[in-house]
One Martini backbone bead per residue (centre of mass of N, CA, C, O) as a GRO file, in nm:
protein
  406
    1UNK     BB    1  -3.053   0.117  -2.603
    2UNK     BB    2  -2.931   0.133  -2.307
    3UNK     BB    3  -3.024   0.140  -1.972
    4UNK     BB    4  -2.981   0.306  -1.690
    5UNK     BB    5  -2.950   0.302  -1.339
    6UNK     BB    6  -3.123   0.418  -1.087
    7UNK     BB    7  -3.185   0.497  -0.744
    8UNK     BB    8  -3.512   0.406  -0.794
    9UNK     BB    9  -3.519   0.181  -1.037
   10UNK     BB   10  -3.486   0.345  -1.288
   11UNK     BB   11  -3.449   0.469  -1.593
   12UNK     BB   12  -3.141   0.633  -1.751
   13UNK     BB   13  -3.001   0.748  -2.038
   14UNK     BB   14  -2.783   0.971  -1.953
   15UNK     BB   15  -2.590   0.724  -1.801
   16UNK     BB   16  -2.554   0.459  -1.974
   17UNK     BB   17  -2.310   0.466  -2.142
   18UNK     BB   18  -2.084   0.516  -1.927
   19UNK     BB   19  -2.157   0.280  -1.740
   20UNK     BB   20  -2.132   0.048  -1.939
   21UNK     BB   21  -1.826   0.110  -2.036
   22UNK     BB   22  -1.698   0.105  -1.720
   23UNK     BB   23  -1.734  -0.208  -1.616
   24UNK     BB   24  -1.605  -0.410  -1.776
   25UNK     BB   25  -1.519  -0.719  -1.585
   26UNK     BB   26  -1.738  -0.663  -1.371
   27UNK     BB   27  -1.938  -0.803  -1.164
   28UNK     BB   28  -2.220  -0.858  -1.033
   29UNK     BB   29  -2.328  -0.788  -0.717
   30UNK     BB   30  -2.560  -1.002  -0.700
   31UNK     BB   31  -2.478  -1.272  -0.919
   32UNK     BB   32  -2.190  -1.255  -1.105
   33UNK     BB   33  -2.230  -1.155  -1.356
   34UNK     BB   34  -2.181  -0.961  -1.612
   35UNK     BB   35  -2.141  -0.635  -1.610
   36UNK     BB   36  -2.338  -0.328  -1.745
   37UNK     BB   37  -2.442  -0.159  -1.497
   38UNK     BB   38  -2.469   0.154  -1.311
   39UNK     BB   39  -2.525   0.317  -1.029
   40UNK     BB   40  -2.571   0.655  -1.007
   41UNK     BB   41  -2.536   0.696  -0.694
   42UNK     BB   42  -2.257   0.566  -0.685
   43UNK     BB   43  -2.129   0.764  -0.873
   44UNK     BB   44  -2.179   1.015  -0.692
   45UNK     BB   45  -2.032   0.876  -0.433
   46UNK     BB   46  -1.778   0.698  -0.533
   47UNK     BB   47  -1.804   0.421  -0.551
   48UNK     BB   48  -1.729   0.120  -0.616
   49UNK     BB   49  -1.784  -0.068  -0.887
   50UNK     BB   50  -1.803  -0.348  -0.728
   51UNK     BB   51  -2.075  -0.210  -0.563
   52UNK     BB   52  -2.251  -0.105  -0.856
   53UNK     BB   53  -2.284  -0.353  -1.044
   54UNK     BB   54  -2.499  -0.474  -1.315
   55UNK     BB   55  -2.660  -0.687  -1.546
   56UNK     BB   56  -2.950  -0.566  -1.478
   57UNK     BB   57  -3.262  -0.435  -1.405
   58UNK     BB   58  -3.369  -0.675  -1.252
   59UNK     BB   59  -3.129  -0.719  -1.059
   60UNK     BB   60  -3.145  -0.439  -0.928
   61UNK     BB   61  -3.439  -0.448  -0.820
   62UNK     BB   62  -3.395  -0.696  -0.645
   63UNK     BB   63  -3.140  -0.541  -0.480
   64UNK     BB   64  -3.244  -0.256  -0.373
   65UNK     BB   65  -3.309  -0.286  -0.071
   66UNK     BB   66  -3.007  -0.340  -0.002
   67UNK     BB   67  -2.833  -0.143  -0.166
   68UNK     BB   68  -2.928   0.143  -0.066
   69UNK     BB   69  -2.786   0.150   0.212
   70UNK     BB   70  -2.510   0.265   0.103
   71UNK     BB   71  -2.637   0.568   0.061
   72UNK     BB   72  -2.676   0.644   0.391
   73UNK     BB   73  -2.393   0.694   0.425
   74UNK     BB   74  -2.207   0.936   0.510
   75UNK     BB   75  -2.027   0.998   0.227
   76UNK     BB   76  -1.964   0.689   0.183
   77UNK     BB   77  -1.892   0.562   0.456
   78UNK     BB   78  -1.723   0.255   0.490
   79UNK     BB   79  -1.668  -0.075   0.502
   80UNK     BB   80  -1.440  -0.310   0.414
   81UNK     BB   81  -1.457  -0.575   0.159
   82UNK     BB   82  -1.329  -0.797  -0.050
   83UNK     BB   83  -1.060  -0.642  -0.129
   84UNK     BB   84  -1.249  -0.360  -0.194
   85UNK     BB   85  -1.518  -0.451  -0.358
   86UNK     BB   86  -1.667  -0.390  -0.092
   87UNK     BB   87  -1.940  -0.262   0.123
   88UNK     BB   88  -2.021  -0.175   0.472
   89UNK     BB   89  -2.219  -0.054   0.740
   90UNK     BB   90  -2.079  -0.279   0.897
   91UNK     BB   91  -1.886  -0.429   1.111
   92UNK     BB   92  -1.691  -0.673   1.093
   93UNK     BB   93  -1.621  -0.990   1.198
   94UNK     BB   94  -1.360  -1.064   1.449
   95UNK     BB   95  -1.053  -1.198   1.580
   96UNK     BB   96  -0.901  -0.984   1.736
   97UNK     BB   97  -0.562  -0.933   1.845
   98UNK     BB   98  -0.610  -0.632   1.910
   99UNK     BB   99  -0.717  -0.295   1.974
  100UNK     BB  100  -0.762  -0.257   1.685
  101UNK     BB  101  -0.987  -0.101   1.443
  102UNK     BB  102  -1.189  -0.055   1.207
  103UNK     BB  103  -1.303   0.199   0.992
  104UNK     BB  104  -1.425   0.429   0.794
  105UNK     BB  105  -1.430   0.444   0.439
  106UNK     BB  106  -1.381   0.632   0.189
  107UNK     BB  107  -1.384   0.733  -0.107
  108UNK     BB  108  -1.255   0.703  -0.396
  109UNK     BB  109  -1.013   0.844  -0.562
  110UNK     BB  110  -0.936   1.059  -0.822
  111UNK     BB  111  -0.802   1.044  -1.158
  112UNK     BB  112  -0.692   1.199  -1.409
  113UNK     BB  113  -0.708   1.134  -1.740
  114UNK     BB  114  -0.410   1.249  -1.818
  115UNK     BB  115  -0.297   1.025  -1.648
  116UNK     BB  116  -0.097   0.780  -1.647
  117UNK     BB  117  -0.170   0.416  -1.630
  118UNK     BB  118  -0.197   0.133  -1.525
  119UNK     BB  119  -0.373  -0.157  -1.608
  120UNK     BB  120  -0.538  -0.173  -1.312
  121UNK     BB  121  -0.705   0.101  -1.294
  122UNK     BB  122  -0.988  -0.003  -1.387
  123UNK     BB  123  -1.023  -0.343  -1.286
  124UNK     BB  124  -0.763  -0.447  -1.078
  125UNK     BB  125  -0.583  -0.602  -1.314
  126UNK     BB  126  -0.237  -0.698  -1.350
  127UNK     BB  127  -0.174  -0.837  -1.644
  128UNK     BB  128   0.138  -0.798  -1.671
  129UNK     BB  129   0.215  -0.949  -1.410
  130UNK     BB  130   0.084  -1.222  -1.460
  131UNK     BB  131   0.263  -1.280  -1.712
  132UNK     BB  132   0.547  -1.240  -1.576
  133UNK     BB  133   0.532  -1.501  -1.381
  134UNK     BB  134   0.617  -1.704  -1.627
  135UNK     BB  135   0.884  -1.558  -1.545
  136UNK     BB  136   1.219  -1.578  -1.375
  137UNK     BB  137   1.344  -1.347  -1.489
  138UNK     BB  138   1.559  -1.080  -1.424
  139UNK     BB  139   1.578  -0.769  -1.485
  140UNK     BB  140   1.778  -0.547  -1.686
  141UNK     BB  141   1.859  -0.225  -1.668
  142UNK     BB  142   1.865   0.043  -1.855
  143UNK     BB  143   1.926   0.363  -1.875
  144UNK     BB  144   1.635   0.449  -1.923
  145UNK     BB  145   1.523   0.292  -1.672
  146UNK     BB  146   1.701   0.428  -1.456
  147UNK     BB  147   1.594   0.712  -1.501
  148UNK     BB  148   1.300   0.650  -1.448
  149UNK     BB  149   1.338   0.539  -1.158
  150UNK     BB  150   1.461   0.791  -1.030
  151UNK     BB  151   1.223   0.970  -1.070
  152UNK     BB  152   1.001   0.800  -0.920
  153UNK     BB  153   1.160   0.769  -0.646
  154UNK     BB  154   1.188   1.070  -0.579
  155UNK     BB  155   0.887   1.126  -0.571
  156UNK     BB  156   0.819   0.913  -0.354
  157UNK     BB  157   0.982   1.057  -0.142
  158UNK     BB  158   0.836   1.333  -0.138
  159UNK     BB  159   0.561   1.219  -0.062
  160UNK     BB  160   0.634   1.081   0.207
  161UNK     BB  161   0.727   1.342   0.346
  162UNK     BB  162   0.451   1.476   0.349
  163UNK     BB  163   0.322   1.240   0.523
  164UNK     BB  164   0.509   1.277   0.766
  165UNK     BB  165   0.429   1.571   0.835
  166UNK     BB  166   0.118   1.474   0.907
  167UNK     BB  167   0.206   1.320   1.152
  168UNK     BB  168  -0.047   1.319   1.422
  169UNK     BB  169  -0.239   1.382   1.647
  170UNK     BB  170  -0.578   1.354   1.498
  171UNK     BB  171  -0.491   1.234   1.247
  172UNK     BB  172  -0.599   1.074   0.972
  173UNK     BB  173  -0.542   0.827   0.734
  174UNK     BB  174  -0.711   0.974   0.524
  175UNK     BB  175  -0.557   1.236   0.527
  176UNK     BB  176  -0.290   1.107   0.424
  177UNK     BB  177  -0.410   1.001   0.163
  178UNK     BB  178  -0.470   1.293   0.056
  179UNK     BB  179  -0.169   1.383   0.052
  180UNK     BB  180  -0.073   1.162  -0.142
  181UNK     BB  181  -0.266   1.204  -0.384
  182UNK     BB  182  -0.218   1.502  -0.447
  183UNK     BB  183   0.090   1.481  -0.482
  184UNK     BB  184   0.077   1.288  -0.717
  185UNK     BB  185  -0.114   1.425  -0.923
  186UNK     BB  186   0.038   1.699  -0.937
  187UNK     BB  187   0.293   1.531  -1.069
  188UNK     BB  188   0.170   1.321  -1.283
  189UNK     BB  189   0.081   1.079  -1.111
  190UNK     BB  190   0.028   0.749  -0.983
  191UNK     BB  191  -0.117   0.556  -0.730
  192UNK     BB  192  -0.043   0.244  -0.722
  193UNK     BB  193  -0.241   0.110  -0.508
  194UNK     BB  194  -0.481   0.204  -0.673
  195UNK     BB  195  -0.655  -0.087  -0.759
  196UNK     BB  196  -0.469  -0.302  -0.665
  197UNK     BB  197  -0.658  -0.552  -0.635
  198UNK     BB  198  -0.879  -0.331  -0.521
  199UNK     BB  199  -0.746  -0.115  -0.379
  200UNK     BB  200  -0.909   0.181  -0.228
  201UNK     BB  201  -0.623   0.334  -0.205
  202UNK     BB  202  -0.310   0.549  -0.226
  203UNK     BB  203  -0.228   0.411   0.058
  204UNK     BB  204  -0.045   0.267   0.323
  205UNK     BB  205  -0.170   0.231   0.677
  206UNK     BB  206   0.020   0.101   0.956
  207UNK     BB  207  -0.111   0.030   1.276
  208UNK     BB  208   0.079  -0.114   1.503
  209UNK     BB  209  -0.033  -0.440   1.448
  210UNK     BB  210   0.016  -0.365   1.171
  211UNK     BB  211   0.210  -0.474   0.910
  212UNK     BB  212   0.023  -0.444   0.633
  213UNK     BB  213  -0.216  -0.294   0.422
  214UNK     BB  214  -0.346  -0.060   0.530
  215UNK     BB  215  -0.649   0.120   0.542
  216UNK     BB  216  -0.754   0.412   0.513
  217UNK     BB  217  -0.928   0.606   0.773
  218UNK     BB  218  -1.122   0.768   1.035
  219UNK     BB  219  -0.898   0.714   1.236
  220UNK     BB  220  -0.732   0.861   1.466
  221UNK     BB  221  -0.454   0.945   1.574
  222UNK     BB  222  -0.256   0.852   1.854
  223UNK     BB  223  -0.098   0.884   2.132
  224UNK     BB  224   0.153   0.621   2.082
  225UNK     BB  225   0.158   0.559   1.813
  226UNK     BB  226   0.227   0.369   1.518
  227UNK     BB  227   0.323   0.432   1.160
  228UNK     BB  228   0.301   0.299   0.838
  229UNK     BB  229   0.420   0.441   0.521
  230UNK     BB  230   0.317   0.340   0.189
  231UNK     BB  231   0.473   0.434  -0.114
  232UNK     BB  232   0.359   0.457  -0.463
  233UNK     BB  233   0.485   0.572  -0.784
  234UNK     BB  234   0.355   0.637  -1.111
  235UNK     BB  235   0.617   0.748  -1.348
  236UNK     BB  236   0.657   0.736  -1.668
  237UNK     BB  237   0.643   0.395  -1.641
  238UNK     BB  238   0.722   0.404  -1.325
  239UNK     BB  239   0.813   0.260  -1.003
  240UNK     BB  240   0.808   0.385  -0.671
  241UNK     BB  241   0.930   0.233  -0.348
  242UNK     BB  242   0.826   0.312  -0.005
  243UNK     BB  243   0.898   0.294   0.358
  244UNK     BB  244   0.782   0.418   0.695
  245UNK     BB  245   0.818   0.449   1.053
  246UNK     BB  246   0.618   0.624   1.297
  247UNK     BB  247   0.567   0.844   1.536
  248UNK     BB  248   0.302   0.946   1.783
  249UNK     BB  249   0.418   1.130   1.963
  250UNK     BB  250   0.436   0.967   2.264
  251UNK     BB  251   0.652   0.685   2.281
  252UNK     BB  252   0.750   0.397   2.367
  253UNK     BB  253   1.054   0.228   2.394
  254UNK     BB  254   0.973  -0.034   2.254
  255UNK     BB  255   0.875   0.094   1.991
  256UNK     BB  256   1.138   0.233   1.921
  257UNK     BB  257   1.310  -0.015   1.900
  258UNK     BB  258   1.155  -0.154   1.677
  259UNK     BB  259   1.201   0.065   1.458
  260UNK     BB  260   1.508   0.061   1.464
  261UNK     BB  261   1.537  -0.231   1.382
  262UNK     BB  262   1.406  -0.214   1.111
  263UNK     BB  263   1.595  -0.013   0.996
  264UNK     BB  264   1.864  -0.183   1.040
  265UNK     BB  265   1.787  -0.425   0.876
  266UNK     BB  266   1.796  -0.278   0.607
  267UNK     BB  267   2.087  -0.157   0.612
  268UNK     BB  268   2.231  -0.429   0.641
  269UNK     BB  269   2.128  -0.548   0.373
  270UNK     BB  270   2.230  -0.325   0.176
  271UNK     BB  271   2.541  -0.373   0.241
  272UNK     BB  272   2.519  -0.673   0.069
  273UNK     BB  273   2.462  -0.539  -0.199
  274UNK     BB  274   2.575  -0.709  -0.489
  275UNK     BB  275   2.745  -0.855  -0.714
  276UNK     BB  276   2.681  -1.208  -0.636
  277UNK     BB  277   2.474  -1.203  -0.453
  278UNK     BB  278   2.247  -1.362  -0.264
  279UNK     BB  279   1.913  -1.366  -0.195
  280UNK     BB  280   1.901  -1.558   0.059
  281UNK     BB  281   2.096  -1.380   0.252
  282UNK     BB  282   1.909  -1.152   0.342
  283UNK     BB  283   1.754  -1.307   0.561
  284UNK     BB  284   1.997  -1.364   0.754
  285UNK     BB  285   2.065  -1.073   0.818
  286UNK     BB  286   1.791  -0.985   0.932
  287UNK     BB  287   1.746  -1.199   1.146
  288UNK     BB  288   1.988  -1.166   1.326
  289UNK     BB  289   1.921  -0.883   1.419
  290UNK     BB  290   1.639  -0.922   1.523
  291UNK     BB  291   1.708  -1.142   1.732
  292UNK     BB  292   1.911  -0.965   1.895
  293UNK     BB  293   1.657  -0.765   1.968
  294UNK     BB  294   1.382  -0.969   2.021
  295UNK     BB  295   1.275  -1.041   1.731
  296UNK     BB  296   1.075  -1.086   1.441
  297UNK     BB  297   1.010  -1.233   1.110
  298UNK     BB  298   0.824  -1.206   0.845
  299UNK     BB  299   0.707  -1.457   0.593
  300UNK     BB  300   0.466  -1.355   0.391
  301UNK     BB  301   0.664  -1.124   0.291
  302UNK     BB  302   0.848  -0.968   0.016
  303UNK     BB  303   1.056  -0.877  -0.178
  304UNK     BB  304   1.088  -0.696  -0.503
  305UNK     BB  305   1.049  -0.636  -0.800
  306UNK     BB  306   1.092  -0.327  -1.014
  307UNK     BB  307   0.933  -0.082  -1.245
  308UNK     BB  308   0.708  -0.111  -1.482
  309UNK     BB  309   0.642  -0.292  -1.243
  310UNK     BB  310   0.531  -0.337  -0.925
  311UNK     BB  311   0.560  -0.662  -0.955
  312UNK     BB  312   0.856  -0.882  -0.966
  313UNK     BB  313   1.134  -1.015  -1.040
  314UNK     BB  314   1.230  -1.085  -0.744
  315UNK     BB  315   1.212  -1.281  -0.464
  316UNK     BB  316   1.274  -1.153  -0.103
  317UNK     BB  317   1.335  -1.282   0.163
  318UNK     BB  318   1.371  -1.204   0.535
  319UNK     BB  319   1.437  -1.482   0.620
  320UNK     BB  320   1.579  -1.760   0.719
  321UNK     BB  321   1.631  -2.029   0.539
  322UNK     BB  322   1.578  -1.996   0.249
  323UNK     BB  323   1.500  -2.070  -0.123
  324UNK     BB  324   1.619  -1.858  -0.284
  325UNK     BB  325   1.697  -1.770  -0.605
  326UNK     BB  326   1.991  -1.641  -0.706
  327UNK     BB  327   2.158  -1.349  -0.829
  328UNK     BB  328   2.309  -1.055  -0.838
  329UNK     BB  329   2.292  -0.774  -1.078
  330UNK     BB  330   2.370  -0.545  -1.265
  331UNK     BB  331   2.059  -0.352  -1.297
  332UNK     BB  332   1.896  -0.424  -1.074
  333UNK     BB  333   1.552  -0.399  -0.936
  334UNK     BB  334   1.450  -0.362  -0.581
  335UNK     BB  335   1.303  -0.461  -0.282
  336UNK     BB  336   1.353  -0.390   0.064
  337UNK     BB  337   1.105  -0.499   0.346
  338UNK     BB  338   1.117  -0.541   0.653
  339UNK     BB  339   0.914  -0.717   0.901
  340UNK     BB  340   0.892  -0.635   1.249
  341UNK     BB  341   0.827  -0.814   1.549
  342UNK     BB  342   0.779  -0.821   1.885
  343UNK     BB  343   0.677  -1.113   1.845
  344UNK     BB  344   0.541  -1.306   1.648
  345UNK     BB  345   0.547  -1.382   1.301
  346UNK     BB  346   0.265  -1.422   1.281
  347UNK     BB  347  -0.041  -1.391   1.090
  348UNK     BB  348  -0.336  -1.192   0.995
  349UNK     BB  349  -0.672  -1.115   0.871
  350UNK     BB  350  -0.900  -0.913   0.784
  351UNK     BB  351  -1.197  -0.893   0.628
  352UNK     BB  352  -1.073  -0.711   0.393
  353UNK     BB  353  -0.796  -0.881   0.296
  354UNK     BB  354  -0.550  -0.683   0.364
  355UNK     BB  355  -0.515  -0.652   0.666
  356UNK     BB  356  -0.210  -0.716   0.835
  357UNK     BB  357  -0.158  -0.897   1.142
  358UNK     BB  358  -0.069  -0.993   1.422
  359UNK     BB  359  -0.128  -1.279   1.610
  360UNK     BB  360  -0.072  -1.120   1.914
  361UNK     BB  361  -0.104  -0.790   1.883
  362UNK     BB  362   0.160  -0.686   1.839
  363UNK     BB  363   0.399  -0.499   1.710
  364UNK     BB  364   0.497  -0.327   1.397
  365UNK     BB  365   0.779  -0.289   1.163
  366UNK     BB  366   0.897  -0.076   0.875
  367UNK     BB  367   1.124  -0.081   0.582
  368UNK     BB  368   1.181   0.082   0.250
  369UNK     BB  369   1.356   0.016  -0.058
  370UNK     BB  370   1.468   0.116  -0.368
  371UNK     BB  371   1.704  -0.077  -0.564
  372UNK     BB  372   2.035  -0.057  -0.719
  373UNK     BB  373   2.257  -0.236  -0.885
  374UNK     BB  374   2.591  -0.206  -0.885
  375UNK     BB  375   2.921  -0.258  -0.930
  376UNK     BB  376   2.984  -0.223  -0.585
  377UNK     BB  377   2.652  -0.223  -0.510
  378UNK     BB  378   2.416   0.022  -0.398
  379UNK     BB  379   2.119   0.214  -0.471
  380UNK     BB  380   1.907   0.435  -0.317
  381UNK     BB  381   1.643   0.567  -0.489
  382UNK     BB  382   1.477   0.636  -0.192
  383UNK     BB  383   1.635   0.828  -0.049
  384UNK     BB  384   1.713   1.047   0.172
  385UNK     BB  385   1.679   1.383   0.236
  386UNK     BB  386   1.758   1.686   0.369
  387UNK     BB  387   1.438   1.737   0.392
  388UNK     BB  388   1.371   1.516   0.566
  389UNK     BB  389   1.206   1.408   0.819
  390UNK     BB  390   1.281   1.297   1.118
  391UNK     BB  391   1.351   1.043   1.290
  392UNK     BB  392   1.328   0.977   1.609
  393UNK     BB  393   1.636   0.977   1.673
  394UNK     BB  394   1.702   1.237   1.520
  395UNK     BB  395   1.520   1.425   1.680
  396UNK     BB  396   1.658   1.375   1.953
  397UNK     BB  397   1.942   1.473   1.858
  398UNK     BB  398   1.840   1.767   1.783
  399UNK     BB  399   1.717   1.819   2.091
  400UNK     BB  400   1.974   1.804   2.211
  401UNK     BB  401   2.191   1.930   2.409
  402UNK     BB  402   2.469   2.127   2.396
  403UNK     BB  403   2.763   2.108   2.507
  404UNK     BB  404   2.970   2.275   2.704
  405UNK     BB  405   3.244   2.446   2.721
  406UNK     BB  406   3.550   2.383   2.911
   0.00000   0.00000   0.00000
């Protein structure tokens, strides 16, 4: 019987079986060999498995002097590195392009065993997606698929609306993650970002110069910030994906213009989605409007197919003169999610290898819908509801005084 590794470097058989069974294919934190044992203290603190798995008692004891430092951070709040697979007590060094800095990231939230999960939930690897990439064919959804997609997308919309309602100065993005996580699991769904290629949280929160894939952390939102919240819910075998960018308190006019432009880029692209339309034309439509507004379009990320897989064919670039192949057909489901920058289109990544920011440190905004191609156009499966909190221009219209009758 294998012995588990205790926090003081001693063996403890009470945790050995569960720790060894749950390590999956995660490599040893110290040497990189296949992991077999997990530190019980890390289990207690709910640290990521990738930061707490070891191949043997000997390897654990050798690494203990350094490894135990991660237990001393209050409540296991640490900085994320290595695409979410490791944590550090010190802020990583980086040539930051803007004023924003990463903050401490809390423990990964747990999902009840009873909730159905995508294949990457255990070890971070979406094996089904990797296999699907060998095929270029875009799936045509049948009636069962479409019904499942509608349910997942409506739920994702409801979850995003709850997150939107929580956005205000003083609220941390980790608190928004908590709202999203609890709303998702209470509905019997799985938060799709969680452990996707080891992403450590249940939602992406991208503040100011962050383009996408921001990791929720301890930093409170400040008056004047903008924040994109990107929600995906895996519900009864299907993913629903959407995002919106919100103002935090009183925001400058330039940032408001950027947000509205990103929203309108998506709307203009959606208006051209129909059977027979070319995927490559989406980028021309988005780029034309963005450039007219004085903005640029991010080129590193694309819209994507979605359904039973989080990401699949097709890939839909948002920039002009792209070489995307294929045409749209009735029954296809995919996202369009233009990322619009106030300055240059180029991007860079923080040391966590997830957070993507603008190269010049200026702000970025994004909107996303999951779409179904219909016989005559498209249906936004993640459309806003009558109960959805207003976006900034809608809020201003609602607050505007009603002209008196002459």
